[in-house]
C-alpha positions in Angstrom: -74.3 10.0 34.1 -73.0 11.7 37.2 -75.2 13.5 39.5 -75.1 17.3 40.1 -73.9 16.6 43.6 -71.0 14.4 42.5 -70.1 17.2 39.9 -70.1 19.7 42.4 -67.9 17.6 44.7 -65.6 16.8 42.1 -65.3 20.6 41.2 -64.7 21.6 44.8 -61.9 19.1 45.3 -60.3 20.0 42.0 -60.3 23.7 43.0 -59.0 22.8 46.5 -56.4 20.9 45.0 -55.0 23.6 42.8 -54.6 26.0 45.6 -53.1 23.3 48.0 -50.4 22.0 45.6 -49.4 25.3 43.9 -45.6 25.4 44.3 -45.3 22.0 45.5 -45.5 19.6 42.7 -44.3 16.7 45.2 -47.3 17.2 47.3 -49.5 17.5 44.1 -48.2 14.3 42.9 -48.7 12.3 46.1 -52.1 14.0 46.3 -53.0 12.7 42.7 -52.0 9.1 43.7 -54.1 9.2 46.8 -57.4 10.7 45.3 -57.0 9.5 41.6 -58.5 5.9 42.1 -61.3 7.0 43.9 -64.3 5.8 41.5 -67.2 7.4 43.0 -66.8 11.1 41.8 -67.3 12.1 38.6 -67.2 15.7 36.9 -69.2 15.8 33.8 -69.3 13.3 31.3 -68.2 12.3 27.6 -71.0 10.6 25.6 -71.1 8.6 22.3 -73.7 6.9 20.5 -73.8 3.8 22.7 -71.6 4.5 25.7 -71.2 7.5 28.1 -68.3 7.8 30.6 -67.7 10.2 33.5 -64.7 12.3 33.7 -63.2 11.1 37.1 -61.0 12.8 39.7 -57.8 11.3 38.2 -58.3 13.1 35.0 -59.2 16.5 36.4 -56.3 16.5 39.0 -53.8 15.4 36.4 -54.9 18.1 34.3 -54.3 20.5 37.2 -50.9 19.0 37.9 -49.6 18.9 34.5 -50.7 22.4 33.9 -48.7 23.6 37.0 -45.8 21.7 35.9 -45.9 23.6 32.5 -46.4 27.0 34.2 -43.4 26.3 36.7 -41.3 26.0 33.3 -40.1 22.7 33.9 -41.0 21.1 30.7 -39.2 23.8 28.7 -36.0 23.0 30.8 -36.4 19.5 30.6 -34.1 17.1 28.7 -35.1 13.6 27.8 -34.6 11.4 31.0 -34.7 8.1 29.3 -34.2 6.9 25.8 -37.5 4.9 25.9 -39.4 8.5 26.1 -38.7 8.9 22.3 -40.9 5.7 21.4 -43.8 7.0 23.8 -43.7 10.5 21.9 -43.2 8.9 18.4 -46.3 6.5 19.2 -48.7 9.6 20.0 -47.4 11.2 16.9 -48.1 8.3 14.8 -51.5 8.1 16.2 -52.3 11.3 14.4 -51.1 9.7 11.0 -53.2 6.7 11.8 -56.2 9.0 12.4 -55.9 10.5 9.1 -55.3 7.3 7.3 -58.4 5.4 8.9 -60.7 8.4 7.8 -59.2 8.4 4.1 -59.6 4.6 4.0 -62.6 3.9 6.1 -64.4 0.5 5.7 -67.8 1.4 4.4 -69.3 -1.9 5.9 -68.5 -0.7 9.5 -71.2 1.2 11.6 -70.5 4.6 10.4 -72.2 6.3 13.2 -69.4 4.8 15.4 -66.7 6.4 13.5 -66.0 9.8 15.2 -63.1 12.2 15.1 -63.9 13.4 18.5 -63.5 9.9 19.9 -60.2 9.4 18.2 -59.0 12.7 19.8 -60.3 11.2 23.0 -58.1 8.1 22.5 -55.0 10.2 21.7 -55.7 12.1 25.0 -55.5 8.9 26.8 -52.0 8.5 25.4 -51.1 12.0 26.4 -52.4 11.7 30.1 -50.0 8.9 31.2 -47.1 10.2 29.3 -47.6 13.8 31.0 -47.9 12.2 34.4 -44.8 10.2 33.8 -42.8 13.3 32.9 -44.1 15.2 36.1 -43.1 12.1 38.2 -39.6 12.1 36.8 -39.0 15.6 37.7 -40.5 15.2 41.3 -38.9 11.8 42.2 -35.3 13.3 41.3 -35.7 15.0 44.5 -34.2 13.2 47.5 -36.6 11.0 49.7 -39.3 10.4 47.0 -38.8 6.8 46.8 -39.4 6.4 50.6 -42.5 8.8 50.5 -44.1 7.0 47.5 -43.5 3.6 49.1 -45.1 4.6 52.3 -48.0 6.1 50.6 -48.9 2.9 48.8 -48.4 0.9 51.8 -50.7 3.0 53.7 -53.4 3.4 51.0 -53.3 -0.3 50.4 -54.7 -1.2 54.0 -58.3 -1.2 53.1 -57.7 -4.1 51.0 -57.3 -6.4 53.9 -60.6 -5.3 55.2 -62.1 -6.4 51.7 -60.7 -9.9 52.3 -61.8 -10.1 55.8 -65.2 -8.7 55.2 -66.4 -9.4 51.7 -69.6 -7.3 52.0 -67.3 -4.2 52.0 -65.9 -5.1 48.4 -68.4 -2.8 46.5 -66.9 0.2 48.6 -63.4 -0.6 49.0 -62.4 -2.9 46.0 -60.7 0.0 44.3 -58.0 0.1 47.0 -56.6 -3.2 45.7 -55.0 -1.2 42.9 -52.7 0.5 45.5 -52.1 -3.0 46.9 -51.0 -3.9 43.2 -48.0 -1.4 43.5 -47.5 -2.1 47.1 -46.9 -5.8 46.5 -43.5 -5.7 44.8 -42.4 -2.9 47.0 -43.1 -4.9 49.9 -41.3 -8.1 48.5 -38.0 -6.3 48.0 -38.2 -5.1 51.6 -39.0 -8.6 52.7 -35.4 -9.7 51.7 -33.7 -7.3 53.7 -36.1 -7.3 56.8 -35.0 -9.0 59.9 -37.8 -8.4 62.4 -40.2 -11.6 62.2 -43.6 -9.5 62.6 -42.8 -7.1 60.1 -41.8 -10.0 57.6 -45.3 -11.3 58.2 -46.9 -7.9 57.4 -44.8 -7.6 54.4 -45.8 -11.1 53.1 -49.4 -10.3 53.7 -49.0 -7.1 51.2 -47.3 -9.3 48.7 -50.0 -11.7 48.4 -53.2 -9.9 49.4 -53.8 -8.6 45.7 -53.5 -12.3 44.4 -55.9 -13.5 46.9 -58.4 -10.8 46.0 -58.0 -11.8 42.2 -58.8 -15.4 43.1 -61.7 -14.6 45.2 -63.0 -12.3 42.5 -61.7 -14.3 39.4 -59.6 -11.5 38.4 -56.8 -13.0 36.2 -55.0 -9.8 36.1 -54.5 -9.4 39.9 -53.1 -13.0 40.7 -51.1 -13.1 37.4 -49.4 -9.6 38.0 -48.5 -10.9 41.7 -47.1 -14.1 40.3 -45.1 -12.5 37.6 -43.6 -9.5 39.4 -42.8 -11.9 42.4 -41.0 -14.2 40.0 -39.1 -11.3 38.4 -37.8 -10.2 41.8 -37.0 -13.6 43.3 -35.1 -14.4 40.2 -33.0 -11.5 40.3 -32.3 -12.1 44.0 -31.8 -15.8 43.8 -31.2 -16.8 40.3 -29.3 -20.1 40.5 -31.2 -21.1 43.9 -34.6 -20.5 42.1 -33.4 -22.8 39.1 -32.3 -25.5 41.6 -35.6 -25.3 43.6 -37.9 -25.1 40.6 -36.3 -28.4 39.1 -36.7 -30.0 42.6 -40.6 -28.9 42.9 -41.2 -30.3 39.3 -39.7 -33.5 40.0 -41.3 -34.0 43.3 -44.8 -32.8 41.8 -44.3 -35.3 38.9 -43.5 -38.1 41.3 -46.6 -37.6 43.5 -48.7 -37.1 40.4 -47.7 -40.5 38.9 -48.1 -42.2 42.1 -51.6 -40.8 42.8 -52.6 -40.9 39.1 -53.9 -37.4 39.3 -53.7 -34.4 36.6 -50.3 -32.9 36.2 -51.9 -29.6 35.6 -51.9 -27.5 38.7 -53.8 -24.5 37.0 -56.7 -26.6 35.8 -59.3 -25.0 37.9 -58.1 -21.5 37.1 -58.2 -22.3 33.4 -61.8 -23.8 33.8 -62.8 -20.6 35.4 -61.5 -18.5 32.6 -63.3 -20.9 30.1 -66.5 -20.7 32.2 -66.3 -16.6 31.9 -65.7 -17.0 28.0 -62.2 -15.4 28.6 -60.7 -18.1 26.9 -62.1 -20.4 24.4 -65.6 -20.2 22.6 -66.7 -17.3 20.6 -65.9 -14.4 22.8 -62.4 -16.0 24.1 -59.4 -13.8 23.8 -58.0 -16.4 21.6 -60.8 -15.9 19.1 -60.3 -12.1 19.5 -56.9 -12.2 18.8 -57.4 -14.0 15.5 -60.1 -11.4 14.6 -58.0 -8.7 15.5 -55.1 -10.1 12.9 -57.9 -10.4 10.1 -58.8 -6.8 10.7 -55.1 -5.6 10.7 -54.3 -7.7 7.6 -56.6 -5.2 5.6 -54.9 -2.0 7.2 -51.3 -3.2 7.9 -49.3 -0.1 8.1 -51.3 2.6 10.0 -54.3 0.6 11.0 -57.9 1.8 11.2 -57.1 4.8 13.4 -57.1 5.6 17.3 -60.3 4.9 18.8 -61.9 2.9 15.8 -61.2 -0.7 17.3 -64.8 -0.6 18.5 -66.6 -0.3 15.1 -64.3 -2.6 13.2 -64.5 -5.5 15.9 -68.2 -4.9 16.2 -68.4 -5.6 12.3 -65.8 -8.4 12.0 -65.8 -10.2 15.5 -68.0 -11.4 18.3 -67.0 -8.5 20.6 -66.3 -4.8 20.2 -63.0 -4.9 21.9 -60.0 -7.3 21.4 -59.3 -7.2 25.2 -55.4 -7.2 24.5 -53.2 -4.1 24.5 -51.1 -5.4 21.7 -54.0 -6.1 19.5 -55.7 -3.0 20.0 -52.6 -1.0 19.0 -52.0 -3.3 16.0 -55.6 -2.6 15.0 -55.7 1.0 15.5 -52.1 2.0 14.6 -50.9 -0.9 12.4 -47.4 -2.2 12.1 -46.1 1.5 12.8 -48.0 1.7 16.0 -47.0 -1.9 17.4 -43.3 -1.5 16.5 -43.1 1.8 18.4 -45.0 0.3 21.3 -42.8 -2.8 21.5 -39.9 -0.6 21.2 -41.0 1.3 24.2 -41.5 -1.9 26.1 -38.0 -3.3 25.0 -36.4 -0.1 25.8 -37.8 0.1 29.3 -36.6 -3.3 30.0 -33.2 -2.4 28.9 -33.3 0.6 31.2 -34.4 -1.3 34.2 -31.6 -3.9 33.6 -28.9 -1.4 33.4 -30.3 0.8 36.3 -30.3 -2.4 38.6 -26.7 -3.3 37.8 -25.6 0.4 38.4 -27.8 1.2 41.5 -26.1 2.9 44.2 -27.0 1.6 47.8 -29.4 -1.1 48.9 -32.4 1.2 49.1 -32.3 2.4 45.5 -31.7 -1.1 44.2 -34.7 -2.2 46.3 -37.1 0.4 45.1 -35.9 -0.1 41.2 -36.2 -4.0 41.5 -39.6 -3.5 42.8 -40.5 -1.2 39.8 -38.9 -3.5 37.3 -40.6 -6.6 38.6 -43.9 -4.4 38.2 -43.2 -3.3 34.8 -42.5 -6.7 33.4 -45.8 -8.1 35.1 -47.9 -5.0 33.7 -46.6 -5.5 30.2 -47.2 -9.4 30.2 -50.5 -9.1 31.8 -51.7 -6.5 29.0 -51.8 -9.5 26.7 -55.1 -9.8 28.4 -56.4 -6.1 28.5 -55.5 -2.6 27.7 -53.9 -2.0 30.9 -51.1 0.5 29.9 -52.7 2.8 27.2 -56.3 2.3 27.7 -58.9 2.1 25.2 -61.5 5.0 25.3 -64.1 2.5 23.8 -63.5 0.1 26.6 -64.1 2.4 29.7 -60.7 3.8 29.2 -61.5 6.9 31.3 -62.3 4.5 34.2 -59.6 2.2 33.6 -57.1 4.9 33.7 -58.1 5.8 37.2 -56.9 2.1 38.1 -53.6 2.0 36.4 -52.1 5.5 36.3 -50.3 4.7 39.4 -48.0 2.4 37.2 -46.9 5.6 35.1 -46.2 7.4 38.5 -44.1 4.3 39.3 -42.2 4.3 36.1 -41.4 8.0 36.5 -40.4 7.4 40.0 -37.8 4.8 39.1 -36.3 7.1 36.5 -36.2 10.1 38.6 -34.8 8.0 41.5 -32.0 6.9 39.3 -31.2 10.4 38.1 -30.8 11.4 41.7 -28.7 8.6 42.4 -26.6 9.2 39.5 -26.4 13.0 40.1 -26.7 13.3 43.7 -23.9 13.7 46.3 -23.3 12.6 49.9 -25.6 15.1 51.3 -28.5 13.9 49.1 -27.7 10.3 50.3 -27.8 11.3 53.9 -31.1 13.0 53.3 -32.5 9.8 51.7 -31.5 7.9 54.7 -32.9 10.4 57.2 -36.6 9.9 55.9 -36.5 6.2 56.1 -38.3 6.1 59.6 -41.2 4.2 60.8 -44.2 3.8 58.4 -46.6 6.8 59.5 -49.1 8.9 57.9 -47.2 12.0 59.3 -44.2 11.0 57.4 -45.9 10.9 54.1 -47.9 14.1 54.8 -45.1 16.3 56.0 -42.5 17.4 53.3 -39.1 15.8 53.7 -36.0 17.7 53.6 -34.8 18.2 49.9 -31.0 18.0 49.2 -29.9 20.3 46.5 -29.2 18.3 43.1 -28.1 19.3 39.7 -30.9 20.3 37.3 -31.1 18.6 34.0 
């Protein structure tokens, strides 16, 4: 439970944020990105029978930002920015049907005290929060210069992650900054291709690999898998045929060396062993076993599932752990075939959008930003096979997990907004974008950039 002092500090920051960002949603979104991941300040708490979760700064500030966006009248004037938005909205609507279905066909053998309508509503709120942040980001990012400001902010806020690797004793205090590094990694990699200064190439390369090194140091699969997947997508787009040739050559050389030295052909053996040691793979609590249990539960509620937020009592009854540790399995249990089809439709539509925008991108800078986001999104959705990283489970510390991953929803909205600006902008807007691309300084992030007029949607 949060202390009185923490609650007071959180309320003061929230009120100060309200007055600081009124009329300046761009400033508000940057402020949310800076303050949202801080894990030490909680404002009140939500408690169930077994678990209590504090309401973090990101939830409070997001409520303020979205309220200001609604009050500004932007939602009423907003048309659909991308086709995949319909899948998201339909998924949230289907959650209401799943809630009703789960209550009507409740399994009497599950722990009844853990089936609560309030918790299900809280789960639906964890759908609405990221969708709302995404919508705000699309509006803000359609203004000139946003891509550069967002990139600079991520690179600056990710600096403490290097201190964590250099001084591991700082990890309890600064480990949360690696989630800035997760966004900064693909952004740095796309810039690395076009950077000619040797010293800056070294700096950008450090940004690329730092989250992976932190993941290897702390046995966090998401971190090193995310960096590997996002980097592979970006490199493939840049050098597709060269990568195929290099990959074949590396495999052949590795095979020759392995045969000559009679060594194992599995370079990931130690990582797999670590996952097995942590019981994340194999055994009674491994993710493979949890996925099978999830399918068993779903088979009894195939269409609409057991209801949002109800994965906990059903997994508690029919499995070894109370969570599936899998975004797709969670949705399959809670919202059935309807939910998983809508979610997969969303993921597929986003990928199609990204491919289209990469082909249509105007200018090197826009393509670099969209490519960084595209690699990030592929990695984010792929690694969600091992955790609820996109739409978080309120039963699995969802309020806390949201503070770590909401930046990806800002990144998604930014990619859409930047694409809209490019499609509807004029030469003056392009010049304004170029003007803000100066040295990497805090002042350039903090001060408002010149905004060129662009057509309203």
